LUMDRENKE-654637 format. One line per field, with one value per residue (C-alpha): residue in one letter; y negated, x negated, z; residue number from 1. Coordinates in nm, 4 decimals. Layout:
<rs>
r	(A,...)
north	(Y,...)
east	(X,...)
up	(Z,...)
k	(NUM,...)
</rs>
This chain:
<rs>
r	(M,S,Q,K,I,I,I,G,T,R,G,S,E,L,A,L,W,Q,A,N,H,T,K,T,L,L,E,E,K,G,H,T,V,E,I,K,I,I,K,T,A,G,D,D,S,Q,K,L,N,T,S,F,D,K,M,E,G,K,G,F,F,T,K,E,L,E,E,A,L,L,K,K,E,I,D,L,A,V,H,S,H,K,D,L,P,T,E,S,P,Y,G,L,L,I,A,G,V,S,K,R,E,D,P,S,D,L,M,L,I,R,K,E,N,V,D,D,K,Q,K,W,N,L,K,K,N,A,I,V,G,T,S,S,A,R,R,K,S,Q,L,L,A,F,R,P,D,V,E,L,K,D,L,R,G,N,V,P,T,R,I,E,K,L,R,K,G,E,Y,D,A,I,V,I,A,T,A,G,V,E,R,L,E,L,D,V,E,D,L,Y,S,E,K,L,S,P,E,E,F,V,P,A,P,A,Q,G,V,L,A,W,Q,T,R,D,D,D,D,K,L,M,S,I,I,D,T,I,S,D,F,D,V,L,V,K,I,N,I,E,R,T,I,L,N,L,F,D,G,G,C,H,L,P,L,G,A,Y,C,D,A,D,L,N,D,E,D,R,L,K,F,R,V,W,V,S,V,A,D,E,W,N,K,Q,P,K,Q,L,Y,F,E,T,T,I,T,D,G,L,A,D,E,I,T,D,K,I,K,G,I,K,P,Q,K,V,F,V,T,K,T,F,R,E,N,D,Y,L,P,R,A,L,K,G,L,G,F,D,V,V,G,K,S,L,I,E,F,R,Q,I,K,F,K,E,F,A,K,T,E,W,V,F,F,S,S,K,H,A,V,Q,Y,F,F,S,Q,K,P,E,V,K,G,M,K,F,G,C,V,G,A,S,T,S,A,E,L,R,A,H,G,H,R,A,D,F,I,G,Q,N,A,D,T,K,L,V,G,K,Q,F,A,A,K,V,G,S,S,K,V,L,F,P,I,A,K,D,S,L,Q,S,I,Q,W,Q,M,P,K,R,D,N,V,I,N,L,N,V,Y,V,T,M,K,H,S,E,E,I,D,P,E,T,Q,I,V,V,F,T,S,P,S,N,V,Q,A,Y,F,E,K,N,K,W,I,P,G,Q,K,A,V,A,M,G,D,A,T,A,A,A,L,N,K,V,K,V,K,V,A,V,K,P,I,S,F,D,D,L,G,L,F,Q,S,I,L,S,I,S)
north	(-3.1483,-2.9706,-2.6477,-2.6583,-2.7095,-2.4522,-2.5783,-2.3177,-2.4077,-2.2542,-2.2478,-2.4593,-2.7708,-3.0040,-2.7923,-2.8237,-3.1741,-3.2130,-3.0009,-3.1894,-3.5397,-3.4226,-3.2782,-3.6231,-3.7840,-3.5727,-3.6089,-3.9747,-3.9054,-3.7273,-3.3672,-3.0753,-2.9433,-2.6232,-2.5158,-2.1570,-2.0472,-1.8302,-1.6765,-1.7226,-1.5308,-1.8853,-1.8499,-1.4877,-1.5792,-1.8314,-1.5399,-1.3720,-1.5062,-1.6694,-2.0361,-2.2616,-2.3593,-2.0153,-2.0305,-2.3704,-2.4588,-2.0852,-2.0137,-1.8813,-2.1551,-2.1326,-1.7990,-1.6632,-1.9948,-1.9818,-1.6160,-1.7159,-2.0009,-1.7404,-1.4994,-1.7737,-1.7160,-2.1190,-2.4104,-2.6214,-2.5790,-2.8232,-2.8478,-3.0780,-3.1497,-3.1161,-2.7414,-2.6547,-2.5096,-2.7622,-2.5558,-2.4288,-2.0532,-1.9679,-2.0860,-2.3267,-2.7257,-3.0085,-3.2315,-3.5052,-3.6344,-3.8499,-4.1767,-4.1597,-4.1499,-4.2553,-4.0722,-4.1073,-3.8534,-3.9056,-3.8086,-3.7362,-3.7416,-3.6454,-3.9866,-3.8695,-3.8034,-4.1605,-4.3613,-4.6876,-4.7525,-4.4373,-4.4151,-4.3491,-4.3995,-4.0413,-3.9226,-3.7869,-3.3991,-3.3588,-3.0266,-3.1277,-2.9216,-2.8514,-2.5751,-2.7940,-2.7667,-3.1415,-3.2553,-3.0739,-3.1995,-3.5695,-3.5383,-3.3896,-3.6507,-3.9360,-3.7692,-3.4800,-3.4671,-3.3116,-2.9441,-2.7960,-2.5480,-2.3971,-2.5010,-2.3083,-2.3288,-2.5946,-2.9424,-2.9270,-2.6168,-2.7811,-3.0869,-2.8582,-2.6739,-3.0232,-3.1059,-2.7571,-2.8772,-2.6104,-2.9308,-3.2530,-3.3942,-3.2887,-3.4097,-3.3811,-3.5715,-3.8736,-3.8059,-3.4907,-3.6660,-3.9470,-3.7268,-3.5374,-3.8476,-3.6566,-3.8200,-3.8579,-4.1340,-3.9201,-3.8931,-4.1585,-4.2138,-4.2816,-4.3460,-4.2575,-4.5137,-4.3259,-4.5510,-4.4087,-4.0639,-3.9708,-3.7681,-3.4459,-3.5108,-3.6010,-3.6178,-3.7661,-3.6583,-3.4166,-3.2066,-3.0788,-2.7725,-2.6301,-2.4131,-2.5554,-2.4563,-2.6398,-2.9699,-3.0677,-3.0404,-3.2101,-3.5058,-3.5270,-3.4937,-3.8038,-4.0203,-3.9604,-3.9089,-4.1994,-4.2535,-4.4788,-4.2501,-3.9763,-4.1557,-4.2015,-3.8338,-3.7006,-3.8837,-3.7229,-3.3884,-3.3958,-3.4533,-3.1540,-2.9448,-3.0369,-2.9477,-2.6131,-2.5520,-2.5244,-2.5326,-2.3756,-2.7053,-2.9768,-3.2661,-3.5758,-3.7927,-4.1033,-4.3372,-4.6864,-4.9709,-5.3447,-5.6127,-5.7822,-6.1693,-6.1248,-5.9544,-5.6111,-5.2980,-5.2204,-4.8645,-4.7870,-4.4297,-4.2886,-3.9541,-3.7293,-3.4122,-3.1705,-2.8529,-2.6748,-2.7825,-2.8146,-3.0216,-3.3813,-3.5070,-3.7341,-4.0246,-4.2883,-4.5683,-4.6497,-4.9239,-4.9720,-5.0867,-4.7875,-4.4348,-4.2481,-4.0378,-4.1601,-3.8333,-3.6957,-3.9989,-3.9841,-3.6202,-3.6228,-3.9253,-3.7329,-3.4174,-3.6111,-3.7867,-3.7302,-3.8257,-4.1455,-4.3413,-4.6083,-4.9284,-5.0812,-5.4503,-5.3159,-5.1873,-4.8355,-4.7586,-4.4019,-4.2383,-4.5104,-4.3397,-4.4664,-4.2970,-3.9970,-3.9666,-4.0287,-3.7712,-3.5279,-3.5588,-3.5366,-3.8932,-4.0602,-4.3622,-4.6224,-4.9157,-5.2080,-5.5521,-5.8543,-6.0889,-6.1028,-6.2835,-6.4803,-6.5766,-6.9455,-7.0080,-7.2005,-7.3283,-7.3874,-7.3438,-7.5043,-7.2408,-7.1536,-6.9006,-6.7301,-6.6271,-6.5147,-6.3237,-6.2840,-6.0170,-5.7674,-5.9982,-6.2763,-6.0487,-5.9252,-6.2675,-6.4183,-6.1395,-6.1135,-6.4405,-6.3023,-6.5879,-6.6006,-6.4862,-6.4030,-6.4530,-6.5183,-6.2995,-6.1801,-6.1647,-6.0199,-5.8905,-5.5347,-5.2108,-5.2562,-5.5786,-5.4562,-5.1339,-5.3773,-5.5753,-5.2402,-5.1802,-5.4814,-5.3849,-5.5716,-5.4887,-5.7222,-5.8510,-5.9114,-5.7178,-5.8469,-5.5347,-5.7040,-5.7622,-6.1006,-6.3547,-6.6240,-6.3604,-6.2586,-6.6473,-6.7076,-6.4137,-6.5228,-6.8557,-6.7415,-6.5049,-6.7837,-7.0881,-7.4193,-7.2544,-7.3465,-7.0791,-7.0582,-6.9355,-6.7919,-6.8068,-6.8134,-7.1639,-7.2722,-7.0194,-7.0606,-7.0791,-6.9055,-6.7989,-7.1590,-7.3286,-7.1629,-7.2875,-7.5491,-7.7757,-7.8305,-7.9833,-7.6441,-7.4997,-7.4925,-7.3802,-7.2325,-7.1247,-6.8109,-6.7141,-6.8102,-6.6133,-6.5736,-6.4071,-6.1514,-6.0376,-5.7019,-5.5185,-5.2283,-4.8981,-4.9709,-4.6254,-4.7451,-4.6881,-4.8549,-5.1688,-5.2736,-5.6209,-5.7086,-6.0896,-6.4088,-6.4389,-6.0664,-6.1519,-6.4664,-6.2570,-5.9620,-6.1750,-6.3407,-6.0235,-5.8107,-5.8348,-5.6852,-5.3785,-5.2670,-4.9952,-5.0669,-5.1243,-5.3871,-5.3432,-5.6926,-5.7018,-5.9959,-6.2883,-6.4938,-6.2082,-6.1709,-6.5575,-6.5262,-6.2571,-6.4556,-6.7296,-6.5110,-6.3665,-6.0140,-5.8660,-5.6890,-5.3582,-5.3277,-5.4972,-5.2798,-5.3054,-5.3229,-5.4524,-5.1298,-4.8452,-4.6489,-4.9378,-4.9273,-4.5429,-4.5713,-4.8116,-4.6349,-4.3193,-4.5078,-4.6084,-4.2932)
east	(0.4661,0.6547,0.4458,0.0666,-0.2114,-0.4768,-0.8219,-1.1055,-1.4443,-1.7990,-1.9287,-2.2214,-2.2323,-2.2229,-1.9572,-1.7266,-1.7769,-1.6562,-1.3440,-1.2686,-1.2976,-1.0570,-0.8313,-0.8415,-0.7487,-0.4419,-0.3321,-0.3574,-0.0909,0.1258,0.0377,0.0051,-0.3594,-0.5592,-0.9237,-1.0423,-1.3938,-1.4796,-1.8375,-1.9804,-2.2826,-2.4634,-2.4565,-2.5986,-2.8552,-3.0273,-3.1560,-3.3198,-3.6181,-3.4009,-3.4666,-3.1650,-3.2309,-3.1212,-2.8046,-2.6548,-2.3860,-2.3366,-2.0708,-2.3000,-2.1469,-1.7911,-1.6950,-1.5254,-1.3401,-1.1969,-1.0938,-0.9353,-0.7300,-0.6075,-0.5091,-0.3096,-0.5293,-0.5892,-0.4348,-0.7413,-1.0990,-1.3249,-1.6536,-1.9734,-1.9041,-2.2562,-2.2463,-1.9377,-1.9550,-1.8472,-1.5430,-1.3064,-1.1889,-0.8750,-0.5654,-0.7762,-0.8765,-1.0298,-0.7286,-0.9051,-1.2477,-1.3393,-1.5189,-1.8799,-2.1323,-2.4896,-2.5792,-2.9520,-3.2202,-3.4079,-3.7672,-3.8631,-4.2151,-4.4143,-4.5693,-4.9199,-4.8812,-4.7740,-4.9960,-4.8337,-5.0652,-4.9182,-4.5884,-4.2928,-4.5616,-4.6364,-5.0152,-5.2133,-5.1744,-4.8938,-4.6941,-4.3391,-4.0324,-3.7758,-3.5947,-3.4075,-3.5221,-3.4018,-3.6007,-3.9152,-3.9129,-3.8941,-4.1368,-4.4095,-4.3304,-4.3942,-4.6381,-4.8207,-5.0763,-4.8200,-4.7766,-4.4228,-4.3249,-3.9532,-3.7315,-3.4313,-3.1621,-2.8621,-2.9884,-3.0964,-3.2956,-3.4759,-3.5525,-3.6739,-3.8902,-4.0659,-4.1075,-4.2808,-4.5168,-4.4363,-4.4445,-4.5874,-4.2590,-3.9157,-3.6343,-3.2849,-2.9705,-2.9121,-2.5460,-2.5967,-2.8325,-2.5854,-2.2506,-2.4210,-2.5509,-2.8799,-3.1775,-3.4706,-3.6378,-3.9473,-3.9902,-4.0810,-3.7913,-3.8097,-3.4880,-3.5291,-3.3420,-3.0964,-3.1871,-3.5427,-3.5148,-3.1908,-2.9382,-2.7535,-2.4282,-2.1473,-2.4076,-2.2289,-1.8827,-1.6482,-1.4116,-1.0792,-0.9895,-0.6353,-0.4186,-0.3161,0.0424,0.0739,0.2057,0.3249,-0.0266,-0.1866,0.0675,-0.0519,-0.4341,-0.3704,-0.2979,-0.6367,-0.8302,-1.0837,-0.9808,-1.2750,-1.5370,-1.3593,-1.4298,-1.8006,-1.8519,-1.6619,-1.9342,-2.1993,-2.0523,-1.9705,-2.3294,-2.4324,-2.1609,-2.2936,-2.6387,-2.4994,-2.7794,-2.6171,-2.8384,-3.1725,-3.1651,-3.3710,-3.0945,-2.9977,-2.7295,-2.6063,-2.3300,-2.2259,-2.0139,-1.9763,-1.7902,-1.9818,-1.9570,-1.6353,-1.4790,-1.5051,-1.6005,-1.9793,-2.0542,-2.4376,-2.5782,-2.9152,-3.0329,-3.3207,-3.3561,-3.6638,-3.6679,-3.8016,-3.8821,-4.2642,-4.2210,-4.1951,-3.8519,-3.6739,-3.5320,-3.3058,-3.0800,-2.7617,-2.4830,-2.1468,-1.7941,-1.6623,-1.6433,-1.4896,-1.7331,-2.0168,-2.1362,-2.1645,-2.3465,-2.5802,-2.6344,-2.6884,-2.9570,-3.1443,-3.1357,-3.2593,-3.5722,-3.8745,-4.2242,-4.3413,-4.6727,-4.6511,-4.8792,-4.8352,-4.9835,-5.1167,-5.4437,-5.3376,-5.4926,-5.5954,-5.2753,-5.0378,-4.6962,-4.5936,-4.8961,-4.8584,-4.4899,-4.5008,-4.7838,-4.6020,-4.3278,-4.5626,-4.5957,-4.9064,-4.9477,-5.2196,-5.2343,-5.4376,-5.3920,-5.4525,-5.5237,-5.7787,-5.7672,-6.0343,-5.9971,-5.9584,-6.0954,-5.8943,-6.0530,-5.7383,-5.3544,-5.0425,-4.9081,-4.5475,-4.2943,-4.2917,-4.5167,-4.3940,-4.5729,-4.4351,-4.6812,-4.9473,-5.2343,-5.1302,-5.1491,-5.4790,-5.6373,-5.4942,-5.5728,-5.9353,-5.9991,-5.9214,-5.6513,-5.5062,-5.1390,-5.0708,-4.6751,-4.6128,-4.3310,-4.3716,-4.1552,-4.1968,-4.0720,-4.0568,-4.2039,-4.5349,-4.5964,-4.4624,-4.6815,-4.9887,-4.8798,-4.8717,-5.2268,-5.3362,-5.2035,-4.8658,-4.4892,-4.2501,-3.9631,-3.8001,-3.8118,-3.6527,-3.5470,-3.3622,-3.5658,-3.3566,-3.5900,-3.3447,-3.1170,-3.4230,-3.5008,-3.1536,-3.1408,-3.4802,-3.3584,-3.0521,-3.2542,-3.5228,-3.2818,-3.4730,-3.7768,-4.0968,-4.2510,-4.6077,-4.6265,-4.9929,-4.9626,-5.1368,-5.2403,-5.0050,-4.7216,-4.3597,-4.2559,-3.9141,-3.8716,-3.9382,-3.6876,-3.4149,-3.5069,-3.2531,-3.5425,-3.8377,-4.0233,-4.0045,-4.2122,-4.5926,-4.7730,-5.1506,-5.3243,-5.5310,-5.5816,-5.6196,-5.5086,-5.7141,-5.6228,-5.8502,-5.6443,-5.7345,-5.5876,-5.3563,-5.2937,-5.0468,-4.8913,-4.7478,-4.3891,-4.2883,-4.4752,-4.4139,-4.4755,-4.5511,-4.5766,-4.5613,-4.9310,-4.9360,-4.6973,-4.9224,-5.2200,-5.0677,-4.9645,-5.3092,-5.4265,-5.1218,-4.8123,-4.4867,-4.4322,-4.0786,-3.9375,-4.1384,-3.9398,-4.0224,-3.9762,-3.9964,-4.0578,-3.7995,-3.6442,-3.9666,-4.1380,-3.8103,-3.8147,-4.1810,-4.0856,-3.7968,-4.0302,-4.2122,-3.8830,-3.9025,-3.6051,-3.6244,-3.4835,-3.4701,-3.5426,-3.6424,-3.3911,-3.7125,-4.0416,-4.2222,-4.3616,-4.0270,-3.8149,-4.0662,-4.0494,-3.6954,-3.6798,-3.9058,-3.7042,-3.3906,-3.5262,-3.7179)
up	(-3.8412,-3.5643,-3.4950,-3.3710,-3.6070,-3.5565,-3.6424,-3.7441,-3.6642,-3.6326,-3.2541,-3.2684,-3.0706,-3.3972,-3.5565,-3.2148,-3.2121,-3.5539,-3.4630,-3.1488,-3.3507,-3.6029,-3.3136,-3.1630,-3.4909,-3.5388,-3.1745,-3.2105,-3.4899,-3.2571,-3.3671,-3.1355,-3.2036,-3.1066,-3.1884,-3.3009,-3.2997,-3.5800,-3.6339,-3.9726,-4.1733,-4.1227,-3.7750,-3.7823,-4.0488,-3.8057,-3.6411,-3.9518,-4.1530,-4.4194,-4.5136,-4.5080,-4.8643,-4.9804,-4.7754,-4.7731,-5.0220,-5.0985,-4.8318,-4.5638,-4.3315,-4.4875,-4.6244,-4.2738,-4.2361,-4.5697,-4.5111,-4.1846,-4.3925,-4.6576,-4.4052,-4.2211,-3.8889,-3.8961,-4.0680,-4.1284,-4.1589,-4.0694,-4.2340,-4.2870,-4.6574,-4.7738,-4.6861,-4.9082,-5.2587,-5.5214,-5.5831,-5.3297,-5.3317,-5.5072,-5.2979,-5.1036,-5.1697,-4.9644,-4.8416,-4.7145,-4.5845,-4.2812,-4.2684,-4.3425,-4.0843,-4.1298,-4.4565,-4.3863,-4.2998,-3.9739,-3.9128,-3.5615,-3.4780,-3.1750,-3.0477,-3.0704,-3.4354,-3.5091,-3.7302,-3.8320,-4.1350,-4.3053,-4.4833,-4.2282,-3.9768,-3.9841,-3.9583,-4.2496,-4.3206,-4.0600,-4.0366,-4.0970,-4.0320,-4.2548,-4.4811,-4.7302,-5.0882,-5.1201,-4.8183,-4.9195,-5.2816,-5.1527,-4.8668,-5.1312,-5.3549,-5.1169,-4.9049,-5.0846,-4.8005,-4.5445,-4.4729,-4.4795,-4.2564,-4.2402,-3.9770,-3.8457,-3.5729,-3.4641,-3.4212,-3.0489,-3.1218,-3.3941,-3.1797,-2.9002,-3.1315,-3.2210,-2.8540,-2.7877,-3.0474,-3.3288,-3.5517,-3.5596,-3.7386,-3.8316,-4.0669,-3.9923,-4.0856,-3.8638,-3.8326,-3.6392,-3.3727,-3.3438,-3.3226,-3.0431,-2.8829,-2.8513,-2.6105,-2.8521,-2.6606,-2.6116,-2.9880,-3.2464,-3.4658,-3.8417,-4.0401,-4.4056,-4.6247,-4.8317,-5.1209,-5.1213,-4.9303,-5.1168,-4.9052,-4.9863,-5.1739,-4.9100,-4.6166,-4.3169,-4.4266,-4.2653,-4.5212,-4.4206,-4.6188,-4.6112,-4.8317,-5.1593,-5.0864,-4.7466,-4.8621,-4.5279,-4.3811,-4.6753,-4.6229,-4.2295,-4.3734,-4.5939,-4.2962,-4.1578,-4.4620,-4.5993,-4.9870,-5.0412,-4.9089,-5.1213,-5.4538,-5.3486,-5.2566,-5.5535,-5.7962,-5.5802,-5.5692,-5.9475,-6.0263,-5.8051,-5.9698,-6.3258,-6.2653,-6.1499,-5.9043,-5.5713,-5.2722,-5.4769,-5.6674,-5.4756,-5.5478,-5.3584,-5.4659,-5.2655,-5.3968,-5.2257,-5.3469,-5.2685,-5.4656,-5.7314,-5.8354,-6.0059,-5.7131,-5.8953,-5.7097,-5.8268,-5.7606,-5.7010,-5.7309,-5.6411,-5.7558,-5.6769,-5.8576,-5.9253,-6.1000,-5.7900,-5.4401,-5.5133,-5.8415,-5.8917,-5.8851,-6.1217,-5.9237,-6.0616,-5.9891,-6.1437,-6.1123,-6.2875,-6.2212,-6.4224,-6.2595,-6.5302,-6.6630,-6.4448,-6.3277,-6.6659,-6.7846,-6.5037,-6.5513,-6.9192,-6.8555,-6.6220,-6.8367,-7.1520,-7.0057,-7.1945,-7.1181,-7.2686,-7.2931,-7.0543,-6.9634,-6.6427,-6.5828,-6.2375,-6.1425,-5.9803,-5.6447,-5.4906,-5.3843,-5.5433,-5.6059,-5.9505,-6.1442,-5.9533,-5.9929,-6.3852,-6.4339,-6.2104,-6.5027,-6.8109,-6.8557,-7.0171,-6.7949,-6.7777,-6.5154,-6.5502,-6.4266,-6.6902,-6.4271,-6.1412,-5.8160,-5.6312,-5.2448,-5.1769,-4.8168,-4.5531,-4.2493,-4.0556,-4.0834,-3.9250,-3.6478,-3.7281,-3.5826,-3.9058,-4.1940,-4.5255,-4.7972,-5.1569,-5.2535,-5.1244,-5.2551,-5.0313,-4.7364,-4.8462,-4.8955,-4.5757,-4.3286,-4.4903,-4.3329,-3.9861,-3.8978,-3.5389,-3.5684,-3.2181,-3.1388,-3.5118,-3.6934,-4.0684,-4.3490,-4.6875,-5.0268,-5.1127,-4.9629,-5.1289,-4.9374,-4.6133,-4.6561,-4.6982,-4.4075,-4.2073,-4.3235,-4.1619,-3.8299,-3.8481,-3.8895,-4.0859,-3.9017,-4.2544,-4.5432,-4.8588,-5.0741,-5.3635,-5.6899,-5.7132,-5.5393,-5.4901,-5.3022,-5.0768,-5.0135,-4.9109,-4.6922,-4.5429,-4.5002,-4.2913,-4.0717,-3.9843,-3.9711,-3.8757,-3.7818,-3.9737,-4.1988,-4.3490,-4.6917,-4.7830,-5.1747,-5.5092,-5.6260,-5.8809,-5.7398,-5.8604,-5.4785,-5.5603,-5.1848,-5.0773,-5.2880,-5.0974,-4.7664,-4.6589,-4.5419,-4.7502,-4.4530,-4.2831,-4.5645,-4.5312,-4.8101,-4.7806,-5.0945,-5.0201,-5.3700,-5.7506,-6.0466,-6.3588,-6.6848,-6.8741,-7.1583,-7.3482,-7.6312,-7.5322,-7.7053,-7.9741,-7.9331,-7.5778,-7.5806,-7.2501,-7.0953,-6.7383,-6.6550,-6.3082,-6.3089,-6.5321,-6.5331,-6.6797,-6.9545,-7.0583,-7.0541,-7.2547,-7.5361,-7.5816,-7.7403,-7.8352,-8.0380,-7.9320,-8.1399,-8.2650,-8.0736,-7.7566,-7.4426,-7.1776,-6.7836,-6.5921,-6.2166,-6.1140,-6.2849,-6.3194,-6.5110,-6.7331,-6.8141,-6.8980,-7.1401,-7.2909,-7.3723,-7.5992,-7.7544,-7.5846,-7.4582,-7.1386,-7.1384,-6.7363,-6.4201,-6.1139,-5.8418,-5.6073,-5.6040,-5.5260,-5.6937,-5.6632,-5.8326,-6.1286,-6.1561,-6.1507,-6.4123,-6.6498,-6.6302,-6.6797,-7.0509,-7.1286)
k	(1,2,3,4,5,6,7,8,9,10,11,12,13,14,15,16,17,18,19,20,21,22,23,24,25,26,27,28,29,30,31,32,33,34,35,36,37,38,39,40,41,42,43,44,45,46,47,48,49,50,51,52,53,54,55,56,57,58,59,60,61,62,63,64,65,66,67,68,69,70,71,72,73,74,75,76,77,78,79,80,81,82,83,84,85,86,87,88,89,90,91,92,93,94,95,96,97,98,99,100,101,102,103,104,105,106,107,108,109,110,111,112,113,114,115,116,117,118,119,120,121,122,123,124,125,126,127,128,129,130,131,132,133,134,135,136,137,138,139,140,141,142,143,144,145,146,147,148,149,150,151,152,153,154,155,156,157,158,159,160,161,162,163,164,165,166,167,168,169,170,171,172,173,174,175,176,177,178,179,180,181,182,183,184,185,186,187,188,189,190,191,192,193,194,195,196,197,198,199,200,201,202,203,204,205,206,207,208,209,210,211,212,213,214,215,216,217,218,219,220,221,222,223,224,225,226,227,228,229,230,231,232,233,234,235,236,237,238,239,240,241,242,243,244,245,246,247,248,249,250,251,252,253,254,255,256,257,258,259,260,261,262,263,264,265,266,267,268,269,270,271,272,273,274,275,276,277,278,279,280,281,282,283,284,285,286,287,288,289,290,291,292,293,294,295,296,297,298,299,300,301,302,303,304,305,306,307,308,309,310,311,312,313,314,315,316,317,318,319,320,321,322,323,324,325,326,327,328,329,330,331,332,333,334,335,336,337,338,339,340,341,342,343,344,345,346,347,348,349,350,351,352,353,354,355,356,357,358,359,360,361,362,363,364,365,366,367,368,369,370,371,372,373,374,375,376,377,378,379,380,381,382,383,384,385,386,387,388,389,390,391,392,393,394,395,396,397,398,399,400,401,402,403,404,405,406,407,408,409,410,411,412,413,414,415,416,417,418,419,420,421,422,423,424,425,426,427,428,429,430,431,432,433,434,435,436,437,438,439,440,441,442,443,444,445,446,447,448,449,450,451,452,453,454,455,456,457,458,459,460,461,462,463,464,465,466,467,468,469,470,471,472,473,474,475,476,477,478,479,480,481,482,483,484,485,486,487,488,489,490,491,492,493,494,495,496,497,498,499,500,501,502,503,504,505,506,507,508,509,510,511,512,513,514,515,516,517,518,519,520,521,522,523,524,525,526)
</rs>
């Protein structure tokens, strides 16, 4: 392209970074580029008492840029993709997208408000700043104790408000902090996993918008665009479009992809959507190798969820996420373990570099005996076991997040190498993790509790039964028969194998060994 390319952008620090980043990409391809700053309604709105969740996605940050494109005052507009309406105005289109920066949200906490025994290390009843309906919805779902307070301004302004003590913590996009290379060392940073705290559709991605008749510029944008990212965010934004809620709808959608065992691309999609910001969101996980119609399938599934009667072979504790989330959606849920545990006392144990816990019960019965663990590192399976470890004042150096225990075992074995590992376990444990260790001599098992069954009859009207362990499967079928039409959720391969022995078909296995994984699984078959 011989003529100069004029890029239009907002004047904020982050918008200018995005424009200059695009300018560099184009100049590396040999093009002459100029940046033109255009003021938008979104910039003025930051001086008003208008919450961002009433603005973002409705053109407040894009309208003037798009008008400048149509008037040919600029050739290319650079946007944060998540700020764009799902459909471009007549005469414009999204010609390409950037590589994706970290899509996660970031919680920044004043250090005096850190509590490592609480989720996200945030103290109870904290004041958290955000004006996003999506973030509000998920914050209240996981931490109903927090107080939400609207947060306005550009990224540096928001962080400065936190420093001044207007909030105990704030939630912002990780990409914004990283792009601006902001120094937040004086604050505690907690990155929120996009697989749990689901980001906005296309978060972390730049959108390059042009006139739909500018074929030459579209060809140039093709040379800097990331087509793999485009496929993923198209799924995310199509879901947003199908819900027809714009920014007012508390919706997060995140798509990732990797190769499966057959070298086919497997797409994984996480969605969180609520009717309103202060209502319990529906949180689901999907995976498929076929993207055609995927967004429609996901949307139809979420809209079609109906409350069910659920029994979980797990005794609920106060503030557990699973019962609260299910009841928030109108489900009738009962949780009761059909097994009980008794401690096995130990006098001493071998000191090793690592200790690995396969369950929160192993954590409880190990630390209840006040062992000396100074200098030892900790590994565990799942978020709930990690949380139990944190409740005892320790942080996990390795967390296996996959429901496939063999895979977790292999990952842990690669992490520890030739180190010896202590495994506090239940007597007669299946030792799924231990069998993946390359040297059995490096495995030291320590019995810390024993499991005993105490079966009871379950309401025959129950539609979904969640089995959390092989022992609970055995206990369930001592006094209950499987009723046609019931659906079974199995936590892990060993539990699924136990159900297979009694000829019960597993409807779904959770992707993770925690309450969120169970919640996602229950909704997927409701």
